[in-house]
PyMOL commands that place a pseudoatom at each C-alpha (Angstrom):
pseudoatom trace, name=CA, resn=MET, resi=1, chain=A, elem=C, hetatm=0, pos=[-17.668, -29.237, -0.991]
pseudoatom trace, name=CA, resn=GLY, resi=2, chain=A, elem=C, hetatm=0, pos=[-15.377, -30.558, 1.684]
pseudoatom trace, name=CA, resn=GLY, resi=3, chain=A, elem=C, hetatm=0, pos=[-14.817, -27.252, 3.425]
pseudoatom trace, name=CA, resn=TRP, resi=4, chain=A, elem=C, hetatm=0, pos=[-11.831, -25.178, 4.281]
pseudoatom trace, name=CA, resn=ASP, resi=5, chain=A, elem=C, hetatm=0, pos=[-9.345, -27.183, 6.350]
pseudoatom trace, name=CA, resn=LEU, resi=6, chain=A, elem=C, hetatm=0, pos=[-6.540, -26.049, 8.628]
pseudoatom trace, name=CA, resn=THR, resi=7, chain=A, elem=C, hetatm=0, pos=[-3.770, -26.952, 6.171]
pseudoatom trace, name=CA, resn=GLU, resi=8, chain=A, elem=C, hetatm=0, pos=[-5.286, -24.756, 3.457]
pseudoatom trace, name=CA, resn=THR, resi=9, chain=A, elem=C, hetatm=0, pos=[-5.767, -21.938, 5.947]
pseudoatom trace, name=CA, resn=ILE, resi=10, chain=A, elem=C, hetatm=0, pos=[-2.148, -22.054, 7.110]
pseudoatom trace, name=CA, resn=PHE, resi=11, chain=A, elem=C, hetatm=0, pos=[-0.815, -22.325, 3.558]
pseudoatom trace, name=CA, resn=SER, resi=12, chain=A, elem=C, hetatm=0, pos=[-2.977, -19.424, 2.399]
pseudoatom trace, name=CA, resn=ALA, resi=13, chain=A, elem=C, hetatm=0, pos=[-2.015, -17.313, 5.427]
pseudoatom trace, name=CA, resn=VAL, resi=14, chain=A, elem=C, hetatm=0, pos=[1.685, -17.861, 4.699]
pseudoatom trace, name=CA, resn=ILE, resi=15, chain=A, elem=C, hetatm=0, pos=[1.174, -16.847, 1.060]
pseudoatom trace, name=CA, resn=CYS, resi=16, chain=A, elem=C, hetatm=0, pos=[-0.776, -13.773, 2.182]
pseudoatom trace, name=CA, resn=LEU, resi=17, chain=A, elem=C, hetatm=0, pos=[1.993, -12.724, 4.577]
pseudoatom trace, name=CA, resn=VAL, resi=18, chain=A, elem=C, hetatm=0, pos=[4.752, -13.376, 2.029]
pseudoatom trace, name=CA, resn=ALA, resi=19, chain=A, elem=C, hetatm=0, pos=[2.866, -11.287, -0.542]
pseudoatom trace, name=CA, resn=THR, resi=20, chain=A, elem=C, hetatm=0, pos=[2.012, -8.410, 1.801]
pseudoatom trace, name=CA, resn=GLY, resi=21, chain=A, elem=C, hetatm=0, pos=[5.328, -8.315, 3.668]
pseudoatom trace, name=CA, resn=PRO, resi=22, chain=A, elem=C, hetatm=0, pos=[7.229, -6.421, 0.952]
pseudoatom trace, name=CA, resn=ILE, resi=23, chain=A, elem=C, hetatm=0, pos=[4.359, -3.939, 0.562]
pseudoatom trace, name=CA, resn=ILE, resi=24, chain=A, elem=C, hetatm=0, pos=[4.361, -3.178, 4.281]
pseudoatom trace, name=CA, resn=MET, resi=25, chain=A, elem=C, hetatm=0, pos=[8.184, -3.007, 4.347]
pseudoatom trace, name=CA, resn=LEU, resi=26, chain=A, elem=C, hetatm=0, pos=[8.119, -0.544, 1.429]
pseudoatom trace, name=CA, resn=GLY, resi=27, chain=A, elem=C, hetatm=0, pos=[5.729, 1.589, 3.459]
pseudoatom trace, name=CA, resn=ILE, resi=28, chain=A, elem=C, hetatm=0, pos=[8.002, 1.506, 6.492]
pseudoatom trace, name=CA, resn=VAL, resi=29, chain=A, elem=C, hetatm=0, pos=[11.049, 2.449, 4.402]
pseudoatom trace, name=CA, resn=GLN, resi=30, chain=A, elem=C, hetatm=0, pos=[9.153, 5.323, 2.773]
pseudoatom trace, name=CA, resn=PHE, resi=31, chain=A, elem=C, hetatm=0, pos=[7.747, 6.458, 6.126]
pseudoatom trace, name=CA, resn=ARG, resi=32, chain=A, elem=C, hetatm=0, pos=[11.289, 6.709, 7.563]
pseudoatom trace, name=CA, resn=SER, resi=33, chain=A, elem=C, hetatm=0, pos=[13.028, 8.077, 4.453]
pseudoatom trace, name=CA, resn=LYS, resi=34, chain=A, elem=C, hetatm=0, pos=[14.877, 11.393, 4.663]
pseudoatom trace, name=CA, resn=GLU, resi=35, chain=A, elem=C, hetatm=0, pos=[14.735, 11.990, 0.909]
pseudoatom trace, name=CA, resn=PRO, resi=36, chain=A, elem=C, hetatm=0, pos=[11.489, 12.390, -1.083]
pseudoatom trace, name=CA, resn=VAL, resi=37, chain=A, elem=C, hetatm=0, pos=[9.996, 9.056, -2.111]
pseudoatom trace, name=CA, resn=GLY, resi=38, chain=A, elem=C, hetatm=0, pos=[8.483, 8.002, -5.409]
pseudoatom trace, name=CA, resn=PHE, resi=39, chain=A, elem=C, hetatm=0, pos=[5.296, 6.206, -6.273]
pseudoatom trace, name=CA, resn=TRP, resi=40, chain=A, elem=C, hetatm=0, pos=[5.457, 5.164, -9.917]
pseudoatom trace, name=CA, resn=SER, resi=41, chain=A, elem=C, hetatm=0, pos=[7.882, 2.472, -11.010]
pseudoatom trace, name=CA, resn=GLY, resi=42, chain=A, elem=C, hetatm=0, pos=[10.475, 3.831, -13.422]
pseudoatom trace, name=CA, resn=LYS, resi=43, chain=A, elem=C, hetatm=0, pos=[9.772, 7.472, -12.535]
pseudoatom trace, name=CA, resn=LYS, resi=44, chain=A, elem=C, hetatm=0, pos=[12.325, 9.339, -10.461]
pseudoatom trace, name=CA, resn=PRO, resi=45, chain=A, elem=C, hetatm=0, pos=[11.102, 10.691, -7.133]
pseudoatom trace, name=CA, resn=PRO, resi=46, chain=A, elem=C, hetatm=0, pos=[10.950, 14.471, -6.782]
pseudoatom trace, name=CA, resn=ASN, resi=47, chain=A, elem=C, hetatm=0, pos=[13.976, 16.445, -5.642]
pseudoatom trace, name=CA, resn=ARG, resi=48, chain=A, elem=C, hetatm=0, pos=[14.044, 17.743, -2.090]
pseudoatom trace, name=CA, resn=GLU, resi=49, chain=A, elem=C, hetatm=0, pos=[13.809, 21.294, -3.447]
pseudoatom trace, name=CA, resn=GLN, resi=50, chain=A, elem=C, hetatm=0, pos=[10.498, 20.483, -5.164]
pseudoatom trace, name=CA, resn=ILE, resi=51, chain=A, elem=C, hetatm=0, pos=[8.689, 19.439, -1.959]
pseudoatom trace, name=CA, resn=THR, resi=52, chain=A, elem=C, hetatm=0, pos=[7.478, 21.837, 0.739]
pseudoatom trace, name=CA, resn=ASP, resi=53, chain=A, elem=C, hetatm=0, pos=[7.551, 19.298, 3.611]
pseudoatom trace, name=CA, resn=VAL, resi=54, chain=A, elem=C, hetatm=0, pos=[9.557, 16.166, 2.799]
pseudoatom trace, name=CA, resn=ARG, resi=55, chain=A, elem=C, hetatm=0, pos=[8.891, 14.504, 6.157]
pseudoatom trace, name=CA, resn=ALA, resi=56, chain=A, elem=C, hetatm=0, pos=[5.096, 14.820, 5.884]
pseudoatom trace, name=CA, resn=TYR, resi=57, chain=A, elem=C, hetatm=0, pos=[5.147, 13.844, 2.190]
pseudoatom trace, name=CA, resn=ASN, resi=58, chain=A, elem=C, hetatm=0, pos=[7.125, 10.678, 2.937]
pseudoatom trace, name=CA, resn=ARG, resi=59, chain=A, elem=C, hetatm=0, pos=[5.116, 9.736, 6.018]
pseudoatom trace, name=CA, resn=LYS, resi=60, chain=A, elem=C, hetatm=0, pos=[1.836, 9.972, 4.128]
pseudoatom trace, name=CA, resn=HIS, resi=61, chain=A, elem=C, hetatm=0, pos=[3.190, 7.921, 1.230]
pseudoatom trace, name=CA, resn=GLY, resi=62, chain=A, elem=C, hetatm=0, pos=[4.602, 5.328, 3.639]
pseudoatom trace, name=CA, resn=LEU, resi=63, chain=A, elem=C, hetatm=0, pos=[1.377, 5.108, 5.601]
pseudoatom trace, name=CA, resn=MET, resi=64, chain=A, elem=C, hetatm=0, pos=[-0.514, 4.662, 2.339]
pseudoatom trace, name=CA, resn=TRP, resi=65, chain=A, elem=C, hetatm=0, pos=[1.588, 1.576, 1.469]
pseudoatom trace, name=CA, resn=ILE, resi=66, chain=A, elem=C, hetatm=0, pos=[1.357, 0.181, 5.004]
pseudoatom trace, name=CA, resn=LEU, resi=67, chain=A, elem=C, hetatm=0, pos=[-2.440, 0.472, 4.963]
pseudoatom trace, name=CA, resn=TYR, resi=68, chain=A, elem=C, hetatm=0, pos=[-2.552, -1.137, 1.521]
pseudoatom trace, name=CA, resn=GLY, resi=69, chain=A, elem=C, hetatm=0, pos=[-0.624, -4.166, 2.791]
pseudoatom trace, name=CA, resn=VAL, resi=70, chain=A, elem=C, hetatm=0, pos=[-2.632, -4.394, 6.003]
pseudoatom trace, name=CA, resn=GLY, resi=71, chain=A, elem=C, hetatm=0, pos=[-5.805, -4.136, 3.901]
pseudoatom trace, name=CA, resn=PHE, resi=72, chain=A, elem=C, hetatm=0, pos=[-4.895, -7.400, 2.185]
pseudoatom trace, name=CA, resn=ILE, resi=73, chain=A, elem=C, hetatm=0, pos=[-4.463, -9.114, 5.529]
pseudoatom trace, name=CA, resn=VAL, resi=74, chain=A, elem=C, hetatm=0, pos=[-7.796, -7.748, 6.791]
pseudoatom trace, name=CA, resn=CYS, resi=75, chain=A, elem=C, hetatm=0, pos=[-9.584, -8.874, 3.601]
pseudoatom trace, name=CA, resn=PHE, resi=76, chain=A, elem=C, hetatm=0, pos=[-8.020, -12.319, 3.905]
pseudoatom trace, name=CA, resn=VAL, resi=77, chain=A, elem=C, hetatm=0, pos=[-9.034, -12.705, 7.562]
pseudoatom trace, name=CA, resn=CYS, resi=78, chain=A, elem=C, hetatm=0, pos=[-12.552, -11.389, 6.904]
pseudoatom trace, name=CA, resn=GLY, resi=79, chain=A, elem=C, hetatm=0, pos=[-12.970, -13.833, 4.017]
pseudoatom trace, name=CA, resn=LEU, resi=80, chain=A, elem=C, hetatm=0, pos=[-11.858, -16.919, 5.960]
pseudoatom trace, name=CA, resn=PRO, resi=81, chain=A, elem=C, hetatm=0, pos=[-15.229, -17.656, 7.603]
pseudoatom trace, name=CA, resn=PHE, resi=82, chain=A, elem=C, hetatm=0, pos=[-16.775, -17.779, 4.128]
pseudoatom trace, name=CA, resn=GLU, resi=83, chain=A, elem=C, hetatm=0, pos=[-14.078, -20.121, 2.775]
pseudoatom trace, name=CA, resn=GLY, resi=84, chain=A, elem=C, hetatm=0, pos=[-11.231, -19.368, 0.403]
pseudoatom trace, name=CA, resn=VAL, resi=85, chain=A, elem=C, hetatm=0, pos=[-13.190, -18.024, -2.539]
pseudoatom trace, name=CA, resn=ALA, resi=86, chain=A, elem=C, hetatm=0, pos=[-14.569, -15.115, -0.510]
pseudoatom trace, name=CA, resn=ALA, resi=87, chain=A, elem=C, hetatm=0, pos=[-11.092, -14.296, 0.800]
pseudoatom trace, name=CA, resn=GLY, resi=88, chain=A, elem=C, hetatm=0, pos=[-9.802, -14.320, -2.777]
pseudoatom trace, name=CA, resn=TYR, resi=89, chain=A, elem=C, hetatm=0, pos=[-12.575, -12.037, -4.017]
pseudoatom trace, name=CA, resn=LEU, resi=90, chain=A, elem=C, hetatm=0, pos=[-12.047, -9.602, -1.151]
pseudoatom trace, name=CA, resn=CYS, resi=91, chain=A, elem=C, hetatm=0, pos=[-8.301, -9.494, -1.868]
pseudoatom trace, name=CA, resn=MET, resi=92, chain=A, elem=C, hetatm=0, pos=[-8.962, -8.875, -5.589]
pseudoatom trace, name=CA, resn=ILE, resi=93, chain=A, elem=C, hetatm=0, pos=[-11.241, -5.969, -4.693]
pseudoatom trace, name=CA, resn=GLU, resi=94, chain=A, elem=C, hetatm=0, pos=[-8.560, -4.630, -2.339]
pseudoatom trace, name=CA, resn=ALA, resi=95, chain=A, elem=C, hetatm=0, pos=[-5.898, -4.959, -5.049]
pseudoatom trace, name=CA, resn=MET, resi=96, chain=A, elem=C, hetatm=0, pos=[-7.827, -3.175, -7.785]
pseudoatom trace, name=CA, resn=GLY, resi=97, chain=A, elem=C, hetatm=0, pos=[-9.596, -0.594, -5.655]
pseudoatom trace, name=CA, resn=GLY, resi=98, chain=A, elem=C, hetatm=0, pos=[-6.515, -0.004, -3.536]
pseudoatom trace, name=CA, resn=ILE, resi=99, chain=A, elem=C, hetatm=0, pos=[-4.273, 0.792, -6.488]
pseudoatom trace, name=CA, resn=LEU, resi=100, chain=A, elem=C, hetatm=0, pos=[-6.829, 3.244, -7.885]
pseudoatom trace, name=CA, resn=ALA, resi=101, chain=A, elem=C, hetatm=0, pos=[-7.264, 4.895, -4.488]
pseudoatom trace, name=CA, resn=MET, resi=102, chain=A, elem=C, hetatm=0, pos=[-3.498, 5.065, -3.964]
pseudoatom trace, name=CA, resn=ALA, resi=103, chain=A, elem=C, hetatm=0, pos=[-2.912, 6.666, -7.366]
pseudoatom trace, name=CA, resn=ALA, resi=104, chain=A, elem=C, hetatm=0, pos=[-5.564, 9.287, -6.595]
pseudoatom trace, name=CA, resn=TYR, resi=105, chain=A, elem=C, hetatm=0, pos=[-4.091, 9.904, -3.128]
pseudoatom trace, name=CA, resn=HIS, resi=106, chain=A, elem=C, hetatm=0, pos=[-0.560, 10.175, -4.567]
pseudoatom trace, name=CA, resn=ASN, resi=107, chain=A, elem=C, hetatm=0, pos=[-1.797, 12.838, -6.990]
pseudoatom trace, name=CA, resn=ARG, resi=108, chain=A, elem=C, hetatm=0, pos=[-3.454, 14.654, -4.083]
pseudoatom trace, name=CA, resn=LEU, resi=109, chain=A, elem=C, hetatm=0, pos=[-0.209, 14.559, -2.092]
pseudoatom trace, name=CA, resn=ASN, resi=110, chain=A, elem=C, hetatm=0, pos=[1.638, 15.974, -5.082]
pseudoatom trace, name=CA, resn=ARG, resi=111, chain=A, elem=C, hetatm=0, pos=[-0.842, 18.868, -5.256]
pseudoatom trace, name=CA, resn=MET, resi=112, chain=A, elem=C, hetatm=0, pos=[-0.425, 19.455, -1.511]
pseudoatom trace, name=CA, resn=TYR, resi=113, chain=A, elem=C, hetatm=0, pos=[3.366, 19.212, -1.228]
pseudoatom trace, name=CA, resn=TYR, resi=114, chain=A, elem=C, hetatm=0, pos=[4.890, 20.196, -4.573]
pseudoatom trace, name=CA, resn=LYS, resi=115, chain=A, elem=C, hetatm=0, pos=[6.103, 23.777, -4.536]
pseudoatom trace, name=CA, resn=LYS, resi=116, chain=A, elem=C, hetatm=0, pos=[4.070, 26.056, -6.747]
pseudoatom trace, name=CA, resn=GLN, resi=117, chain=A, elem=C, hetatm=0, pos=[5.722, 27.794, -9.677]
pseudoatom trace, name=CA, resn=GLY, resi=118, chain=A, elem=C, hetatm=0, pos=[7.480, 30.878, -8.313]
pseudoatom trace, name=CA, resn=ASP, resi=119, chain=A, elem=C, hetatm=0, pos=[7.773, 29.623, -4.700]
pseudoatom trace, name=CA, resn=ALA, resi=120, chain=A, elem=C, hetatm=0, pos=[11.212, 30.048, -3.202]
for i in range(1, 120): cmd.bond("trace and resi %d" % i, "trace and resi %d" % (i + 1))
show_as sticks, trace
zoom trace
């Protein structure tokens, strides 16, 4: 085992930033959106009339995506002292656990912000 050299670290950091950049940008766009945002690919976002507080709904969805992207960066940085394999394992845990947590949180936001049947 030769160790983790600077070239590998820089290359891996660039890949990490290129991969997480769009996730963080998606979060920023959703955070600032005036219209309700979606979560699932291929499923239309809710109509404005279906949401009780569009601004809060969007901000929480956007923050969720931003934290997901930042989580990858944190896992990568925390794994560096233990060489690349640890960083990779931490990022895999973040990817799988993060998606499950985000899906659960999205469902919670829907329960919180979707208008109930009969609401005006």
